[in-house]
C-alpha positions as CSV (number, residue, x, y, z in Angstrom):
1,M,0.0,0.0,0.0
2,E,1.3,3.4,-1.0
3,T,1.2,6.4,1.4
4,L,0.3,10.0,0.4
5,N,3.3,11.6,2.1
6,N,5.1,12.1,-1.3
7,P,3.6,15.1,-3.2
8,L,3.9,13.2,-6.5
9,I,1.9,10.2,-5.1
10,W,-0.7,12.6,-3.6
11,A,-1.0,14.4,-7.0
12,N,-1.3,11.0,-8.7
13,F,-4.0,10.0,-6.3
14,I,-6.0,13.1,-7.0
15,L,-5.6,12.7,-10.8
16,W,-6.8,9.1,-10.6
17,I,-9.9,10.2,-8.6
18,V,-10.6,12.9,-11.2
19,G,-10.1,10.6,-14.1
20,T,-12.3,7.9,-12.6
21,A,-15.1,10.4,-11.9
22,L,-14.8,11.7,-15.5
23,I,-15.0,8.2,-16.9
24,L,-18.1,7.4,-14.8
25,I,-19.8,10.6,-16.0
26,I,-19.0,10.0,-19.6
27,G,-20.1,6.4,-19.3
28,M,-23.5,7.5,-17.9
29,I,-23.8,10.1,-20.8
30,V,-23.1,7.4,-23.3
31,F,-25.7,5.0,-21.9
32,R,-28.2,7.9,-22.1
33,L,-27.2,8.7,-25.7
34,S,-27.8,5.1,-26.6
35,Q,-31.4,5.5,-25.5
36,K,-32.2,8.7,-27.3
37,T,-35.3,8.5,-29.5
38,E,-33.4,9.8,-32.5
39,I,-31.4,6.6,-32.8
40,E,-34.0,4.1,-31.5
41,Q,-34.4,2.8,-35.0
42,D,-30.7,2.6,-35.7
43,E,-29.8,-0.6,-33.9
44,A,-26.2,-0.6,-35.2
45,Q,-25.5,2.8,-33.8
46,K,-27.2,1.9,-30.5
47,K,-25.1,-1.2,-30.1
48,H,-22.0,0.9,-31.0
49,L,-22.8,3.3,-28.2
50,L,-23.6,0.5,-25.7
51,T,-20.2,-1.1,-26.3
52,W,-18.6,2.2,-25.5
53,G,-20.8,2.5,-22.4
54,Y,-19.7,-0.9,-21.2
55,F,-16.1,0.0,-22.0
56,F,-16.3,3.1,-19.8
57,L,-18.1,1.3,-17.0
58,I,-15.6,-1.5,-16.8
59,L,-12.7,1.0,-16.8
60,V,-14.4,2.7,-13.8
61,I,-14.4,-0.6,-11.9
62,S,-10.8,-1.3,-12.8
63,N,-9.8,2.2,-11.6
64,V,-11.6,1.7,-8.3
65,L,-9.7,-1.6,-7.8
66,I,-6.4,0.1,-8.7
67,L,-7.1,2.8,-6.1
68,L,-8.0,0.2,-3.5
69,W,-4.9,-2.0,-3.9
70,R,-2.6,1.0,-4.1
71,F,-4.0,3.2,-1.3
72,A,-6.4,1.3,1.0
73,I,-5.3,-2.4,1.3
74,S,-2.2,-3.6,3.1
75,N,-2.7,-7.3,3.2
76,S,-0.4,-8.9,0.5
77,F,-2.9,-11.6,-0.4
78,F,-5.7,-9.2,-1.1
79,L,-3.3,-6.8,-2.9
80,D,-2.4,-9.5,-5.3
81,I,-6.0,-10.5,-6.0
82,L,-7.2,-6.9,-6.4
83,E,-4.3,-6.0,-8.8
84,R,-5.0,-9.1,-10.9
85,C,-8.6,-8.3,-11.2
86,A,-8.0,-4.6,-11.9
87,N,-5.6,-5.5,-14.8
88,A,-7.9,-8.2,-16.1
89,L,-10.8,-5.7,-16.1
90,F,-8.8,-3.2,-18.1
91,Y,-8.2,-5.8,-20.8
92,T,-11.8,-6.9,-20.6
93,A,-12.9,-3.3,-21.5
94,C,-10.4,-3.5,-24.4
95,F,-11.8,-6.9,-25.4
96,I,-15.3,-5.4,-25.8
97,K,-14.1,-2.8,-28.2
98,V,-11.7,-5.1,-30.1
99,F,-14.5,-7.7,-30.5
100,D,-16.9,-5.0,-31.7
101,I,-14.3,-3.7,-34.2
102,E,-13.7,-7.2,-35.6
103,K,-17.4,-8.0,-35.8
104,R,-18.4,-4.7,-37.5
105,G,-15.2,-3.7,-39.4
106,M,-13.6,-6.8,-40.7
107,K,-14.8,-8.8,-43.7
108,K,-13.4,-12.1,-42.4
109,K,-14.7,-12.4,-38.9
110,R,-12.1,-14.7,-37.4
111,Y,-11.8,-12.7,-34.2
112,F,-8.0,-13.2,-34.1
113,F,-7.3,-10.1,-32.0
114,S,-10.2,-10.9,-29.6
115,Y,-8.7,-14.3,-28.9
116,I,-5.4,-12.6,-28.1
117,I,-7.0,-10.2,-25.7
118,G,-8.8,-13.2,-24.1
119,I,-5.4,-14.8,-23.5
120,I,-4.1,-11.6,-22.0
121,I,-7.1,-11.5,-19.6
122,I,-6.4,-15.1,-18.5
123,L,-2.7,-14.4,-18.0
124,N,-3.5,-11.4,-15.8
125,L,-5.8,-13.6,-13.7
126,V,-3.5,-16.6,-13.3
127,V,0.0,-15.0,-13.2
128,S,1.0,-12.9,-10.2
129,P,1.5,-9.2,-11.1
130,S,4.9,-9.3,-9.4
131,L,6.1,-11.8,-12.0
132,L,4.9,-9.7,-14.9
133,K,6.7,-6.6,-13.4
134,T,10.0,-8.5,-13.2
135,I,12.4,-8.0,-16.1
136,S,12.4,-11.5,-17.7
137,P,11.5,-13.4,-20.9
138,L,7.9,-13.8,-19.4
139,Q,7.6,-10.0,-19.2
140,I,8.9,-9.5,-22.8
141,A,6.5,-12.2,-24.1
142,F,3.6,-10.6,-22.2
143,I,4.4,-7.1,-23.6
144,C,4.6,-8.5,-27.2
145,I,1.2,-10.3,-26.7
146,V,-0.4,-7.1,-25.3
147,T,1.0,-5.0,-28.1
148,L,-0.3,-7.4,-30.7
149,G,-3.8,-7.8,-29.2
150,Y,-4.3,-4.1,-28.4
151,S,-2.9,-2.7,-31.6
152,V,-6.0,-3.4,-33.6
153,F,-7.9,-0.9,-31.4
154,P,-6.0,2.2,-32.7
155,I,-4.9,0.8,-36.0
156,I,-8.3,0.0,-37.4
157,Y,-9.6,3.5,-36.6
158,F,-6.5,5.0,-38.2
159,L,-7.2,2.9,-41.3
160,V,-10.8,4.1,-41.3
161,S,-9.5,7.7,-41.1
162,R,-7.3,7.1,-44.2
163,Q,-10.3,6.0,-46.2
164,A,-12.9,8.4,-44.9
165,M,-13.4,12.2,-45.4
166,G,-14.7,15.1,-43.3
167,E,-16.2,14.5,-39.9
168,V,-15.9,10.7,-40.1
169,R,-12.2,10.9,-40.7
170,G,-11.7,13.3,-37.8
171,N,-13.7,11.1,-35.4
172,A,-11.8,8.0,-36.4
173,L,-8.5,9.8,-35.8
174,K,-9.7,10.9,-32.4
175,V,-10.5,7.3,-31.4
176,S,-7.2,6.1,-32.7
177,A,-5.3,8.8,-30.8
178,G,-7.5,8.3,-27.7
179,A,-6.7,4.5,-27.7
180,I,-3.0,5.3,-27.8
181,F,-3.2,7.8,-24.9
182,L,-5.2,5.2,-22.9
183,A,-2.6,2.5,-23.5
184,L,0.3,4.8,-22.5
185,G,-1.5,5.9,-19.4
186,Y,-2.4,2.5,-18.1
187,L,0.7,0.6,-19.0
188,F,3.3,3.3,-18.1
189,R,2.4,3.5,-14.4
190,P,5.2,3.8,-11.8
191,E,3.9,0.7,-10.0
192,N,4.4,-1.3,-13.2
193,L,7.9,-0.1,-13.7
194,V,9.5,-0.8,-10.3
195,A,12.1,-3.1,-11.8
196,Y,13.4,-0.3,-14.0
197,R,14.4,2.0,-11.2
198,I,18.0,1.2,-11.7
199,T,19.6,4.6,-12.4
200,P,18.8,8.1,-11.1
201,F,17.7,9.1,-14.6
202,L,15.3,6.3,-15.0
203,N,14.0,6.9,-11.5
204,T,13.3,10.5,-12.4
205,V,11.5,9.5,-15.6
206,I,9.4,6.9,-13.8
207,D,8.4,9.5,-11.2
208,C,7.2,11.7,-14.0
209,F,4.6,9.0,-14.8
210,Y,2.8,9.7,-11.6
211,I,1.6,12.9,-13.3
212,T,1.7,12.0,-17.0
213,G,0.0,8.6,-16.6
214,P,-3.4,9.7,-15.3
215,I,-3.3,12.8,-17.5
216,S,-2.7,10.6,-20.6
217,I,-5.8,8.5,-19.6
218,I,-7.9,11.6,-19.2
219,I,-6.9,12.9,-22.6
220,G,-7.6,9.5,-24.1
221,I,-11.1,9.3,-22.6
222,L,-11.9,12.9,-23.7
223,L,-10.7,12.2,-27.3
224,I,-12.8,9.0,-27.5
225,Y,-15.9,10.8,-26.1
226,E,-15.4,13.8,-28.4
227,S,-15.4,11.4,-31.4
228,F,-19.1,10.7,-31.1
229,R,-20.4,13.5,-28.9
230,K,-21.3,16.0,-31.6
231,G,-23.1,13.5,-33.7
232,Q,-25.7,12.8,-31.1
């Protein structure tokens, strides 16, 4: 359990609270948008918004668990369980969108990337987070699998932006950029990089992530929300 004596950690705690509240608010807005009368006849758009709503809701739960294991729980057994569940939920949120992308946007619906995200979820549940944080072949393999599975999220929206024009292009670029900001914010957290605190320079860089990490998540969430806000 981390204490709030360090100003950086205190700022990180506040930013995580703000980010979590923002995600919750946006999630509620998205669920309401999915029920608007103007799109009641458009089932495809309604399902699209619902998947975003579930995405935001699961991120909120993941964030709450992260806050609990970092700042409220000291028992090592429960810390391990909560961290596993928090990480698995983050990738579950990603799975919802990746599956939706493969279902709606790919001609050959083989769900390759969805299967990879599913494997990542299982790994996070069965492998101790401490092992995944240790510099080792397991960590390298895990990072490669995560990159491969998650990459379809920003890449497919980027490809859509290349083929589209006007507002559709701009919205696709926002989602692509938002997905990248989310990945950077969630993956590059100081608690995930403890094994890399091996030089004063790296220690300073990792400390910066206390601030840049949650800000990156907030930017990502706002970009994604902005991609469909004006059209509703």
